[in-house]
C-alpha positions in Angstrom: 54.2 146.5 176.4 54.5 149.4 174.2 51.0 148.4 172.8 49.6 148.7 176.4 51.1 152.0 177.0 49.7 153.6 173.7 46.1 151.8 174.6 43.5 153.9 176.4 41.8 151.1 178.1 39.4 153.6 179.8 37.7 153.9 176.5 36.7 150.4 176.7 35.3 150.3 180.1 31.9 151.5 181.2 31.5 154.8 183.3 31.0 152.8 186.5 34.3 150.7 185.9 36.6 153.7 185.4 38.5 154.5 188.9 37.8 150.9 190.1 39.8 147.8 190.3 38.2 146.6 187.0 40.7 148.6 185.0 43.6 146.7 186.5 42.0 143.4 186.2 41.3 143.6 182.6 44.7 145.2 182.0 46.2 142.2 183.5 44.4 139.7 181.5 44.9 141.5 178.3 48.7 141.6 178.8 49.0 137.9 179.8 47.0 136.8 176.6 49.3 138.8 174.3 52.5 137.5 176.0 51.1 133.9 175.4 50.3 134.6 171.9 53.7 135.8 171.1 55.4 133.0 173.0 53.4 130.7 171.0 54.2 132.4 167.8 58.0 132.2 168.6 58.0 128.5 169.5 56.2 128.0 166.2 58.9 129.9 164.2 61.5 127.9 166.0 60.1 124.7 165.1 59.5 125.7 161.5 63.1 126.9 161.0 65.1 124.3 163.1 65.7 122.0 160.2 67.1 124.8 158.2 69.3 125.8 161.1 70.4 122.3 161.6 71.2 121.8 157.9 73.4 125.0 157.9 75.3 123.7 161.0 76.1 120.4 159.2 77.1 122.1 156.1 79.5 124.2 158.1 81.1 121.4 159.8 81.3 119.3 156.6 82.9 122.3 154.8 85.4 122.5 157.7 86.3 118.8 157.7 86.8 118.9 153.9 89.2 121.8 154.1 91.1 120.0 157.0 91.4 116.9 154.9 92.4 118.8 151.9 95.2 120.5 154.0 96.4 117.2 155.5 96.5 115.6 152.0 98.5 118.5 150.6 101.0 118.3 153.3 101.2 114.4 152.8 101.8 115.1 149.1 104.3 117.5 149.8 106.4 115.2 152.3 106.1 112.4 149.9 107.6 114.4 147.0 110.4 115.5 149.3 111.1 112.1 150.0 111.0 110.7 146.5 113.5 113.5 145.2 115.7 112.9 148.4 115.8 109.0 147.4 116.7 109.9 144.0 119.7 112.1 145.1 121.0 109.4 147.4 120.9 106.9 144.7 122.9 109.1 142.5 120.1 109.7 139.8 120.1 112.9 137.8 117.7 114.2 135.8 120.0 114.9 132.9 120.5 113.4 129.4 123.3 110.9 129.6 126.8 112.4 128.8 128.9 111.3 125.9 131.0 108.2 127.4 134.7 108.1 127.1 135.2 106.2 123.8 138.1 104.2 122.6 137.8 106.3 119.4 138.5 109.7 121.3 142.2 109.2 120.8 143.1 107.2 117.8 146.8 107.6 118.2 146.5 105.8 121.8 144.3 103.2 120.5 147.0 102.3 117.9 149.7 102.5 120.4 147.8 99.9 122.6 146.5 97.5 119.9 148.4 98.4 116.9 145.9 99.0 114.3 146.0 98.0 110.4 145.8 100.6 108.0 142.1 99.4 106.8 141.2 99.8 110.8 142.7 103.3 110.8 140.4 104.5 108.0 137.5 102.6 108.8 136.9 103.6 112.5 137.1 107.3 112.1 134.5 107.2 109.3 132.2 105.1 111.7 132.7 107.5 114.4 131.9 110.6 112.1 128.5 108.9 111.3 127.9 108.2 114.8 128.6 111.8 115.8 126.2 113.1 113.2 123.5 110.5 114.2 123.9 111.5 117.7 123.8 115.3 116.9 120.5 114.6 115.0 119.0 112.8 117.8 119.9 115.6 120.4 118.3 118.3 118.1 114.9 116.3 118.3 114.8 115.1 121.8 116.8 117.6 124.1 114.1 120.3 123.6 111.4 117.6 124.8 113.5 116.8 127.7 114.3 120.3 128.8 110.4 120.9 128.3 109.8 118.1 130.8 112.4 119.4 133.1 110.9 122.6 133.3 107.5 121.3 133.9 108.7 118.9 136.7 110.3 121.9 138.3 106.8 123.6 138.6 105.1 120.3 139.5 107.4 119.7 142.4 106.5 123.0 143.9 102.9 122.2 143.5 103.4 118.6 145.2 101.6 116.7 142.3 103.4 113.5 143.2 101.8 111.3 140.5 102.4 113.7 137.6 106.2 114.0 139.0 106.7 110.3 138.8 105.5 109.9 135.1 107.6 113.0 133.9 110.8 111.5 135.7 110.1 108.0 134.1 109.8 109.8 130.8 113.0 111.7 131.2 115.0 108.7 132.5 113.8 106.8 129.4 115.2 109.4 127.2 118.4 109.4 128.8 118.6 105.5 128.6 118.0 105.6 124.9 120.6 107.9 124.4 123.0 106.1 126.5 122.0 102.8 124.6 122.6 104.3 121.5 126.4 105.5 122.3 127.0 102.0 123.7 125.7 100.1 120.9 128.0 102.2 118.5 131.0 101.7 120.9 130.2 97.8 120.4 130.2 98.3 116.6 133.7 100.2 116.9 135.1 97.4 119.1 134.0 94.7 116.8 136.3 96.1 114.0 139.1 94.9 116.1 140.4 91.4 116.2 140.2 89.3 119.4 143.8 89.8 120.1 143.4 93.5 119.8 140.4 93.5 121.9 142.2 91.6 124.7 145.3 94.3 124.6 142.5 97.0 125.1 140.3 95.5 127.6 142.8 93.4 130.0 144.7 96.3 131.6 141.3 97.9 132.7 139.6 94.6 133.7 142.5 93.7 135.9 142.6 97.1 137.6 138.7 96.8 138.2 139.2 93.3 139.9 142.3 94.5 142.0 140.5 97.4 143.1 137.5 95.3 144.2 139.6 93.2 146.5 141.9 95.9 147.4 141.1 95.8 151.2 142.4 92.1 151.4 146.2 92.8 151.2 146.5 90.4 148.1 150.1 88.9 147.6 152.2 89.6 144.6 151.5 85.8 143.3 147.9 86.6 143.7 147.9 89.9 141.8 149.8 88.1 139.0 147.0 85.4 138.9 144.4 88.0 138.5 146.3 89.8 135.7 146.8 86.5 133.9 143.0 85.6 134.1 142.2 89.2 132.9 144.4 88.7 129.8 142.7 85.4 129.1 139.0 86.7 129.4 139.5 90.2 128.0 139.6 89.2 124.4 136.2 87.4 124.7 134.4 90.4 125.8 132.0 92.1 123.1 132.7 95.7 124.4 135.4 97.9 125.3 135.5 98.4 129.1 136.0 101.3 131.1 136.5 102.3 134.9 132.6 102.8 135.4 131.6 99.5 133.5 128.5 98.0 134.8 129.2 95.4 137.5 127.2 92.8 135.5 129.9 92.6 133.0 132.6 91.9 135.5 130.8 89.9 137.9 131.8 86.3 136.5 135.4 87.4 136.9 135.0 88.6 140.4 133.4 85.3 141.3 136.4 83.6 139.6 138.8 85.6 141.8 136.7 85.1 144.9 136.6 81.2 144.4 140.0 80.4 142.7 142.6 83.1 143.9 141.6 84.3 147.4 142.4 82.3 150.5 139.7 80.9 153.0 140.5 83.9 155.4 140.4 86.4 152.4 137.0 85.3 151.5 135.6 85.6 154.8 137.1 89.1 155.2 135.7 90.2 151.7 132.1 88.6 152.8 132.3 90.6 156.1 133.2 93.9 154.3 130.3 93.5 151.8 127.8 92.7 154.6 129.0 96.0 156.3 128.7 97.9 153.1 125.1 96.6 152.4 123.9 97.2 156.2 125.3 100.8 155.7 123.4 101.3 152.5 120.1 100.2 154.1 120.6 102.5 157.2 121.2 105.4 154.8 118.0 104.8 153.0 115.8 104.6 156.1 
């Protein structure tokens, strides 16, 4: 309309038309034609740019969906990592190098009192212990730095919730810990082999007997049954290839537990023991849920 306000239509009219209805007629026709022209131009522009606008909207929607998925994925990884470390803690797994287990060579005087060492044994066992300690020290120098570096990296990764890398590092750390524990255990077996079968029996029998009595402590065993457990422990102890301790793996003592269960316990005690183990197993499952 600005165009029409600044245009002198009278200059385009003949003198006879000026002051008559022709002015308004031509003004109306010109205005209508220009409006149609602008309308057509706008429609053409809209049609031309519609695909670009549609593409921009689609990109925006895709970007928003990607961000949402990424957020959900990060949250899922965070929850999964938290559950993973929680299960490790509940299982009693610690990301530490295995400690030096209690050794029968820690107290040579105590060992001598229990098994009565020969002069040769009193010399040979301490010399072997010195060599083992030196070898373990060298192993620690090489591997403890690796272990500590992995532990530091794991603490950073757990904050970032990188589950796959966390599992890989944990596996490597546990492998190092098992290697160290295996090294210590193998040397304990070497120390133990220096003893005679009778000496090994004297060392292991009291420990094995106590492990078995603790296992069946809830059954109120009689004095006669307790004596049978001690007799069986004395007979079996000398055949064990390694020195026992209070935290000995169950696999080693399992045959003796089975013997006590089948040969020494009464039918009623066996039933009570089975019920107790079932309750313990059910309780463990409910904790892990």
